[in-house]
C-alpha positions as YAML, in Angstrom:
chain: A
units: angstrom
residues:
- id: 1
  name: MET
  ca: [-0.76, -0.03, 0.17]
- id: 2
  name: VAL
  ca: [1.40, 3.19, -0.92]
- id: 3
  name: PRO
  ca: [1.77, 5.47, 2.63]
- id: 4
  name: LEU
  ca: [-0.31, 9.18, 2.37]
- id: 5
  name: SER
  ca: [2.36, 11.60, 2.46]
- id: 6
  name: TRP
  ca: [3.41, 10.15, -1.32]
- id: 7
  name: TYR
  ca: [0.63, 11.30, -2.33]
- id: 8
  name: ILE
  ca: [0.88, 14.45, -0.93]
- id: 9
  name: GLY
  ca: [4.57, 14.82, -2.37]
- id: 10
  name: LEU
  ca: [2.90, 14.00, -5.44]
- id: 11
  name: SER
  ca: [0.02, 16.83, -5.11]
- id: 12
  name: ALA
  ca: [2.62, 19.12, -3.99]
- id: 13
  name: VAL
  ca: [4.91, 18.81, -6.93]
- id: 14
  name: LEU
  ca: [1.60, 18.97, -9.33]
- id: 15
  name: PHE
  ca: [0.47, 22.29, -7.72]
- id: 16
  name: GLY
  ca: [4.75, 23.62, -7.96]
- id: 17
  name: ILE
  ca: [4.47, 22.78, -11.85]
- id: 18
  name: GLY
  ca: [0.88, 24.47, -12.08]
- id: 19
  name: VAL
  ca: [2.02, 27.69, -10.31]
- id: 20
  name: ILE
  ca: [5.36, 28.11, -12.03]
- id: 21
  name: GLY
  ca: [3.65, 27.21, -15.55]
- id: 22
  name: PHE
  ca: [1.00, 29.43, -14.67]
- id: 23
  name: LEU
  ca: [3.47, 32.65, -13.37]
- id: 24
  name: VAL
  ca: [6.42, 32.49, -16.22]
- id: 25
  name: ARG
  ca: [4.44, 31.56, -19.27]
- id: 26
  name: ARG
  ca: [2.51, 34.49, -21.15]
- id: 27
  name: ASN
  ca: [0.56, 32.18, -23.47]
- id: 28
  name: VAL
  ca: [-3.05, 32.10, -22.50]
- id: 29
  name: LEU
  ca: [-3.17, 28.17, -23.75]
- id: 30
  name: ILE
  ca: [-0.67, 27.52, -21.22]
- id: 31
  name: MET
  ca: [-2.18, 29.70, -18.23]
- id: 32
  name: LEU
  ca: [-5.57, 27.74, -18.60]
- id: 33
  name: MET
  ca: [-3.94, 23.67, -19.18]
- id: 34
  name: SER
  ca: [-1.35, 25.44, -15.97]
- id: 35
  name: ILE
  ca: [-4.83, 25.75, -13.56]
- id: 36
  name: GLU
  ca: [-6.42, 22.64, -14.38]
- id: 37
  name: LEU
  ca: [-2.79, 21.23, -13.33]
- id: 38
  name: MET
  ca: [-3.32, 22.83, -9.88]
- id: 39
  name: LEU
  ca: [-6.84, 22.02, -9.80]
- id: 40
  name: ASN
  ca: [-6.09, 18.03, -10.48]
- id: 41
  name: SER
  ca: [-3.51, 18.64, -7.69]
- id: 42
  name: VAL
  ca: [-6.15, 19.44, -5.52]
- id: 43
  name: ASN
  ca: [-8.45, 16.79, -6.60]
- id: 44
  name: VAL
  ca: [-5.11, 14.16, -5.94]
- id: 45
  name: SER
  ca: [-5.02, 14.93, -2.52]
- id: 46
  name: LEU
  ca: [-8.65, 14.97, -1.96]
- id: 47
  name: ILE
  ca: [-8.75, 11.43, -2.72]
- id: 48
  name: ALA
  ca: [-6.49, 11.06, -0.59]
- id: 49
  name: PHE
  ca: [-7.14, 11.58, 2.69]
- id: 50
  name: SER
  ca: [-10.73, 10.74, 1.56]
- id: 51
  name: HIS
  ca: [-9.00, 7.24, 1.10]
- id: 52
  name: TYR
  ca: [-7.04, 7.78, 3.65]
- id: 53
  name: LEU
  ca: [-9.77, 8.68, 7.02]
- id: 54
  name: GLN
  ca: [-12.26, 6.35, 5.13]
- id: 55
  name: ASP
  ca: [-14.63, 9.43, 4.20]
- id: 56
  name: LEU
  ca: [-16.32, 10.13, 0.59]
- id: 57
  name: ARG
  ca: [-16.70, 13.39, 1.60]
- id: 58
  name: GLY
  ca: [-13.60, 14.09, -0.61]
- id: 59
  name: GLN
  ca: [-14.48, 12.06, -3.29]
- id: 60
  name: VAL
  ca: [-17.99, 13.95, -3.72]
- id: 61
  name: LEU
  ca: [-15.87, 17.20, -3.61]
- id: 62
  name: VAL
  ca: [-13.72, 16.25, -6.18]
- id: 63
  name: PHE
  ca: [-16.46, 15.50, -8.95]
- id: 64
  name: PHE
  ca: [-17.88, 19.80, -7.93]
- id: 65
  name: ILE
  ca: [-14.60, 20.82, -8.33]
- id: 66
  name: ILE
  ca: [-13.56, 18.51, -12.08]
- id: 67
  name: THR
  ca: [-17.02, 20.55, -13.20]
- id: 68
  name: VAL
  ca: [-15.93, 24.15, -12.06]
- id: 69
  name: ALA
  ca: [-13.51, 23.13, -14.05]
- id: 70
  name: ALA
  ca: [-14.99, 21.99, -17.09]
- id: 71
  name: ALA
  ca: [-17.23, 25.69, -17.06]
- id: 72
  name: GLU
  ca: [-13.74, 27.60, -16.24]
- id: 73
  name: ALA
  ca: [-11.79, 26.11, -18.99]
- id: 74
  name: ALA
  ca: [-15.31, 25.93, -21.51]
- id: 75
  name: ILE
  ca: [-15.01, 30.59, -20.76]
- id: 76
  name: GLY
  ca: [-11.79, 30.46, -20.83]
- id: 77
  name: LEU
  ca: [-11.70, 29.07, -24.42]
- id: 78
  name: ALA
  ca: [-14.70, 31.04, -25.07]
- id: 79
  name: ILE
  ca: [-13.40, 34.25, -24.24]
- id: 80
  name: LEU
  ca: [-9.91, 33.56, -26.26]
- id: 81
  name: VAL
  ca: [-11.76, 32.78, -29.60]
- id: 82
  name: SER
  ca: [-13.22, 35.51, -29.64]
- id: 83
  name: LEU
  ca: [-9.89, 38.14, -28.47]
- id: 84
  name: VAL
  ca: [-8.17, 35.51, -31.72]
- id: 85
  name: ARG
  ca: [-11.47, 36.12, -33.41]
- id: 86
  name: ASN
  ca: [-11.23, 40.64, -33.19]
- id: 87
  name: LYS
  ca: [-7.08, 41.15, -33.37]
- id: 88
  name: SER
  ca: [-5.64, 38.37, -34.74]
- id: 89
  name: ALA
  ca: [-2.73, 37.53, -31.92]
- id: 90
  name: ALA
  ca: [-3.89, 37.74, -29.32]
- id: 91
  name: LEU
  ca: [-2.11, 34.91, -27.33]
- id: 92
  name: HIS
  ca: [0.25, 35.88, -25.15]
- id: 93
  name: THR
  ca: [-0.89, 38.32, -22.30]
- id: 94
  name: ASP
  ca: [1.26, 41.38, -23.04]
- id: 95
  name: GLU
  ca: [-0.65, 41.83, -26.11]
- id: 96
  name: ILE
  ca: [-4.26, 42.17, -24.89]
- id: 97
  name: THR
  ca: [-4.06, 45.10, -23.35]
- id: 98
  name: GLU
  ca: [-7.64, 46.00, -23.27]
- id: 99
  name: MET
  ca: [-11.84, 44.05, -23.78]
- id: 100
  name: LYS
  ca: [-14.26, 45.80, -25.43]
- id: 101
  name: GLY
  ca: [-17.50, 44.35, -25.09]
...
């Protein structure tokens, strides 16, 4: 059986990679993927604690987090598609200066 500390270590490493990817890269798609990676690292830790404590509330919460992550990705990609249609090269955050409707 794998100890709980390994799962928490994996979750911490994944979260760290997500934070570094979000802070360092300026591409909007990579920033969205980094946010998804951070949310999934939280899911790994929630499932590990839920299994360790023999409680299903953590696993139920994971389903809500997956739903929020899917909605966040859909809204983020919709905003990105509308920016690319209005401006030719809007994939880098430095090039996005204003958002007009």
